[in-house]
C-alpha positions in Angstrom: 84.1 88.2 135.8 84.8 91.2 137.5 83.7 94.6 135.8 83.8 97.8 136.7 82.7 101.0 134.3 85.1 103.8 134.1 83.3 106.0 132.0 79.8 105.2 130.3 79.1 108.2 127.5 76.2 109.4 125.4 75.9 108.5 121.7 73.8 110.5 118.6 73.9 107.9 116.6 70.4 107.2 115.1 68.2 104.5 117.0 68.6 101.1 115.5 70.6 102.2 113.2 71.6 100.5 110.0 74.8 102.0 108.6 77.2 98.7 107.5 79.7 100.1 109.6 77.8 101.2 112.3 76.0 97.9 112.6 76.6 94.3 113.3 80.7 93.6 113.4 81.3 97.3 113.2 78.6 98.4 116.1 80.3 100.8 118.3 80.4 100.9 122.3 79.4 103.8 124.7 81.4 102.5 127.7 84.6 102.0 129.1 85.6 99.1 131.3 88.1 97.9 133.7 87.4 93.7 133.6 89.4 91.0 135.7 88.7 87.4 136.9 87.8 87.0 133.2 85.8 83.7 132.2 87.9 81.3 130.4 86.9 78.4 128.1 90.3 76.4 128.2 93.3 77.2 130.1 95.1 80.5 129.5 98.8 79.7 128.9 101.5 80.5 132.0 104.3 81.5 129.5 102.2 83.9 127.7 103.6 87.6 129.2 102.2 90.7 127.8 99.6 92.7 126.6 97.4 92.6 123.1 96.5 96.0 122.2 93.6 96.8 119.6 92.7 100.2 118.2 88.9 100.4 117.0 86.8 103.1 114.7 84.1 103.5 117.2 81.7 106.9 116.5 79.4 108.5 119.0 78.3 111.0 116.7 76.4 110.9 113.0 78.6 112.4 110.2 77.8 115.7 108.8 76.0 113.9 105.6 78.0 110.8 105.1 79.9 108.7 107.0 82.9 106.9 106.5 84.3 104.1 109.4 87.7 105.4 109.4 85.9 108.5 111.1 85.3 107.0 114.3 86.8 108.0 117.4 89.6 105.7 118.2 89.0 103.1 120.9 92.1 101.4 122.8 91.5 98.0 123.9 94.2 96.2 125.9 94.3 92.4 127.4 97.6 92.0 129.7 98.1 87.9 130.5 100.5 86.9 133.2 100.9 83.7 134.8 97.5 81.9 133.5 95.6 85.5 134.3 94.5 88.2 132.4 92.9 91.6 133.2 91.1 93.9 130.2 90.8 97.4 129.9 89.6 99.7 126.9 89.6 103.4 126.5 88.6 106.2 123.8 91.4 108.1 122.4 90.3 111.9 123.8 91.9 113.5 121.0 91.6 117.3 120.5 89.1 116.5 118.0 87.3 114.1 120.4 87.0 116.6 122.9 85.8 119.4 120.8 83.0 117.2 119.3 81.7 116.2 122.4 81.5 119.5 123.9 79.8 120.6 120.6 77.3 117.6 120.5 77.9 117.4 116.9 80.2 116.7 114.6 82.9 119.4 113.6 84.9 118.5 110.7 84.5 116.7 106.9 84.4 113.2 107.0 86.3 111.1 104.5 82.9 110.3 102.1 82.6 114.4 102.3 83.2 117.9 100.7 85.9 119.4 102.7 83.7 122.0 102.6 81.0 120.7 104.7 83.7 121.1 108.0 82.5 123.5 110.7 85.7 123.8 111.6 88.5 125.0 109.4 91.5 123.8 110.9 92.2 120.2 111.2 95.2 117.7 110.7 97.2 115.8 108.3 97.5 115.4 105.3 93.8 116.2 103.8 92.4 119.9 104.8 89.3 119.6 107.6 89.9 116.4 108.8 90.0 115.2 112.6 92.9 113.5 113.9 90.7 110.5 115.1 94.0 108.5 116.1 91.6 105.5 115.2 94.0 103.5 112.8 97.1 102.2 114.3 99.1 101.3 117.8 102.6 100.2 118.5 104.0 100.5 121.9 107.6 102.2 121.9 109.5 103.1 125.2 106.9 101.5 127.2 104.1 103.5 125.9 101.4 102.5 123.5 100.6 105.3 120.7 98.2 105.9 118.7 97.9 107.1 115.6 95.7 108.0 112.7 96.3 107.0 108.6 95.9 110.6 107.3 98.8 111.7 109.6 98.2 113.8 113.1 99.6 113.4 116.2 100.6 110.2 118.8 98.5 109.8 121.8 100.1 107.6 124.9 98.7 105.5 127.0 100.5 102.8 129.6 100.3 99.9 127.8 98.8 98.1 130.5 96.2 100.2 132.2 95.5 102.4 129.6 95.8 105.6 131.7 96.3 108.2 129.6 99.8 110.4 129.3 99.2 113.3 127.2 101.3 113.0 123.0 104.2 112.1 122.5 106.5 115.3 121.9 110.0 113.6 120.2 111.6 115.8 122.7 110.1 119.2 121.5 110.4 118.4 118.0 107.4 116.5 117.0 107.2 117.3 113.1 104.3 119.8 111.9 103.1 117.2 109.2 102.9 115.3 111.9 103.2 111.5 112.0 101.2 108.8 110.1 99.8 105.4 110.7 102.5 102.3 110.7 105.2 103.7 112.6 107.8 100.6 112.9 109.4 99.5 115.8 113.0 97.7 116.1 112.9 95.4 119.0 116.5 95.2 118.3 117.8 98.6 118.6 114.7 100.4 120.3 114.2 103.0 117.0 111.0 103.8 115.7 111.0 104.7 112.3 107.9 107.1 110.6 107.2 108.6 107.7 104.5 111.9 106.7 102.8 112.9 103.8 101.1 116.0 102.6 99.6 118.0 99.9 102.9 120.3 99.8 106.4 119.8 98.7 108.3 117.6 98.9 105.2 115.6 99.7 106.9 113.1 102.2 109.2 113.0 105.4 111.1 110.4 106.7 112.5 109.9 110.1 113.6 108.3 113.3 113.3 108.3 117.0 115.8 107.1 119.5 115.7 104.4 122.0 115.7 107.1 124.4 112.6 108.7 122.8 114.4 111.8 121.3 113.4 112.8 117.2 117.1 111.5 115.8 116.5 111.6 112.2 114.2 113.5 109.8 114.7 114.3 106.2 112.7 115.1 103.4 111.4 112.6 100.7 110.7 114.5 97.6 108.1 112.9 95.5 106.5 113.7 92.0 102.9 115.3 93.6 100.3 114.2 96.8 100.9 110.7 97.5 98.4 108.5 99.4 101.1 105.8 101.4 99.7 103.6 104.2 102.7 101.6 105.4 106.6 101.3 105.0 109.3 98.7 106.0 112.8 98.7 106.9 115.8 96.5 107.4 119.2 96.4 109.3 120.5 98.9 107.7 117.8 100.9 105.1 114.5 102.2 105.4 111.7 101.7 102.4 109.1 103.9 101.5 106.8 103.8 98.9 105.0 106.2 95.7 102.3 103.8 94.4 100.6 105.1 91.1 96.8 105.5 93.1 96.7 109.3 95.0 94.2 111.8 94.8 93.2 112.8 91.5 95.1 116.3 90.7 92.4 118.1 88.9 89.6 117.1 91.2 92.0 118.4 94.2 92.2 122.2 92.7 88.0 122.0 92.9 88.3 120.6 96.5 87.3 117.0 96.3 89.8 114.6 97.3 88.9 111.6 94.9 91.7 108.3 94.4 92.4 107.6 91.3 94.6 104.2 90.3 97.0 105.2 87.2 98.2 102.0 85.7 100.4 103.8 83.2 102.7 104.8 86.1 105.3 102.3 87.8 105.4 101.6 91.8 108.4 103.1 93.3 110.3 102.3 96.6 112.9 104.2 97.9 115.4 102.8 99.7 117.2 105.2 102.1 119.6 104.1 105.2 118.4 103.9 108.5 119.9 107.5 108.7 120.5 108.5 105.2 120.0 112.0 103.8 117.9 113.1 100.9 120.6 113.0 98.2 121.3 109.1 99.8 117.4 107.3 98.5 117.8 105.1 95.7 114.6 104.5 93.6 113.5 101.3 92.3 110.5 100.8 89.8 108.3 97.7 89.6 104.8 97.1 88.0 102.0 99.3 88.9 99.5 98.7 91.9 99.1 100.0 95.4 100.0 98.0 98.6 97.9 98.7 102.1 100.1 96.8 103.9 103.5 95.5 104.1 104.7 92.2 106.0 109.0 92.2 106.5 111.8 93.2 104.8 115.5 91.9 105.1 118.7 92.1 103.7 120.3 89.1 101.5 123.5 89.4 100.2 123.3 93.1 97.7 119.6 92.3 97.4 116.6 94.0 99.9 113.7 91.2 100.1 110.7 93.1 100.6 106.9 91.0 101.4 103.9 92.7 101.0 100.1 92.4 99.7 100.0 93.3 96.1 96.7 94.6 95.1 95.3 93.4 91.3 92.8 95.5 91.3 93.5 98.6 93.3 90.1 100.6 92.1 87.8 98.1 91.7 85.4 99.6 88.8 81.9 101.7 89.9 78.9 99.4 89.5 75.4 101.2 88.8 73.8 98.3 90.3 75.3 99.7 93.2 74.0 102.3 95.7 76.4 105.5 96.4 77.5 104.0 99.5 78.4 100.2 97.9 79.9 102.1 95.4 82.2 104.3 98.0 82.7 101.3 100.2 84.2 99.0 97.2 87.6 100.2 98.0 87.0 98.5 101.5 86.7 95.1 100.4 89.6 93.0 100.2 88.3 91.1 97.8 87.7 93.9 95.0 90.7 94.7 95.3 92.2 91.0 94.9 94.9 91.8 97.7 97.6 88.9 97.8 101.2 87.7 99.2 104.0 89.2 96.9 107.7 89.4 96.6 109.6 92.1 95.5 113.8 92.2 94.9 115.8 95.0 95.0 119.3 94.7 93.8 121.9 97.4 95.2 124.5 96.8 92.9 122.2 97.2 89.2 119.6 99.0 90.6 117.0 96.2 89.4 113.8 95.2 90.7 112.5 91.5 90.4 109.4 90.5 92.1 107.4 87.3 92.4 103.3 86.0 93.7 103.8 84.5 96.9 100.0 83.0 97.1 97.1 82.7 95.0 94.6 83.5 98.0 93.2 87.1 98.9 94.8 87.9 102.5 95.9 91.4 103.8 97.1 92.6 107.1 100.2 90.1 107.8 101.3 90.1 111.2 105.1 88.3 111.8 107.0 87.5 115.2 108.0 91.3 116.3 111.7 90.4 116.8 112.2 89.5 113.5 111.1 93.4 112.3 113.7 94.1 109.3 115.6 90.4 109.8 114.6 87.5 107.7 111.5 85.8 108.6 110.2 82.8 107.6 106.6 82.8 108.9 103.8 85.6 108.1 99.9 85.2 110.3 97.9 87.3 107.5 94.0 87.9 107.9 91.3 85.9 106.2 89.4 88.8 104.4 85.1 89.2 104.3 84.3 89.0 100.9 82.2 92.2 100.0 83.5 94.0 103.0 86.0 95.2 105.6 86.1 92.4 107.5 88.6 89.2 108.5 86.8 85.6 108.6 90.1 84.2 110.1 93.9 84.2 110.0 96.5 82.7 107.5 99.8 81.0 108.9 102.4 81.6 106.3 105.4 79.1 105.8 107.0 81.2 103.3 110.1 78.7 103.2 107.7 76.4 102.5 105.5 77.8 100.5 102.6 76.3 102.9 99.6 77.8 104.4 97.3 76.7 107.0 94.4 78.6 107.2 91.9 78.8 110.3 88.6 80.0 109.2 86.2 81.2 112.2 82.7 80.4 112.3 80.0 82.1 110.4 79.0 85.3 111.9 82.1 85.4 113.7 84.9 87.8 112.8 88.7 88.5 114.1 90.8 91.2 114.6 94.6 91.9 113.5 96.1 88.5 115.1 99.6 88.7 116.5 102.0 86.3 116.9 102.8 86.3 120.7 106.5 84.9 121.6 106.1 82.4 124.7 108.2 83.8 127.7 111.7 81.1 126.8 110.7 80.8 123.5 113.8 80.0 120.8 112.0 79.0 117.5 110.4 81.6 115.6 106.3 80.2 115.8 107.3 79.2 119.3 104.3 81.0 120.9 100.8 82.4 120.1 98.3 83.8 118.0 96.3 86.3 120.2 92.8 88.1 118.4 89.9 89.6 119.8 86.6 88.1 118.1 83.3 90.0 117.1 80.7 87.2 117.2 77.5 88.9 116.1 75.6 85.2 116.5 75.3 85.4 120.2 76.3 88.8 120.7 79.8 88.8 122.2 83.4 89.5 122.4 85.9 87.0 123.3 90.1 87.3 123.2 90.9 84.1 121.2 95.0 81.9 121.9 95.9 80.1 119.1 98.9 77.9 119.1 101.2 80.1 116.7 103.3 76.5 115.9 100.1 74.7 114.8 97.0 77.0 114.9 94.2 74.6 114.3 90.6 75.7 114.3 89.9 75.4 118.1 91.6 77.7 120.2 93.7 77.1 123.4 91.7 79.5 125.4 88.8 81.8 124.6 88.6 84.7 127.3 85.1 87.2 127.5 84.9 90.4 127.5 82.7 92.7 129.1 81.2 93.9 126.0 81.0 93.0 122.1 83.7 95.3 120.4 83.7 97.1 117.7 85.9 96.3 114.5 88.6 98.1 113.4 92.1 98.2 111.8 95.3 97.7 113.6 96.5 95.7 117.1 100.1 95.3 118.6 101.8 92.5 120.9 104.3 94.0 123.6 105.9 91.4 124.7 106.6 92.4 129.1 105.0 91.6 132.0 102.4 93.7 133.7 104.0 95.6 136.2 103.6 93.7 139.7 103.3 90.8 138.1 105.3 87.6 139.4 
């Protein structure tokens, strides 16, 4: 392996840090690398061409009082494949907040587990006041630019997806919305459009927009809600976008006292707003379903007069407080997908009658679903979902779901080895939906290393086709993306 240090940063975190989300698989990095001629166990497939991108929460400074893992600064990782070789880069997302705190040498905004009153800076981005836009949640590629985003809404920071050279902020042709963009903008690979939403604490509480294939904001409308909500994801079909109003949101009374405490309201339904992709506020149709919170959707498509939507239904969106747990343990129970009992689920919306039908797709706890991106908004047969660790936020493997056959293949990683969100990378010239590879970064706390593992997507077994070494063990995090294009200059 050939490695060059791009930049090294000073960490202000305590020596021998034992915080559960700043140690182990979540131990942050301080070094940016460029690496090539990577060491490989096995063989990288020659028909794997493109780049796997992963965004991670990677703090350099302690919180003002109590750290939450989603406070960490964004760090983007990219491994690009071509002709059986691979090149790796990682870079901090140099947000305005990252640069300000680096200059100040201290945390300037309130973390998610803190009151906004503790913030030094009184400004901030997004749905919660005095919060830093860390741009650490998600990453997608639109118009050949990798865009990072934050789940409480903020700006979109742009990079070359292969080299991670930064290119400023996305501006939508000078019309970037004042309320920002939430994580999980959706890329329609068939049209080149990017669909997005944002949300906040002032009416109408949500907006929906479309960015065209040339990068201009082509459509932007109000989505009125009954009050502030906490939507995290959206879905789309060939003709429609689907937003949601789940009955888990900040407690209204606590908000008047400056506290942002999520509460589940089981007496309220889950509502789905279906809007034509270029429709107006007056065109939104609302469907009601059983109360839950859905963190992530898998996909949606149209079947005749119905819209089919797959996602992860939480049986326990608000896990009970336990007296035998510490404050931190109770706080982080909202990160434990086992505590929330998240399972694959299907909703059907009848556009003629307004009725909604729903069904459970699996009894296995799972989340963070990925598909072959070419099937986004179209009927897919396969989904590749994360197998969550129990008791904390981590992934112990991946599950291939055959939605037509109702079967699952589970790839469990060795104990002490954790996966990233696993993407499906179609092989060059592929024709079948699962003709390609599963790609993920691993965090091996037993051997203090990270690798990129590549599996056969058609028949994923316990052993990867290839294991590609990274320069250093990376920090665990949230979302990933596959951009299926050969790197510039590749044969």
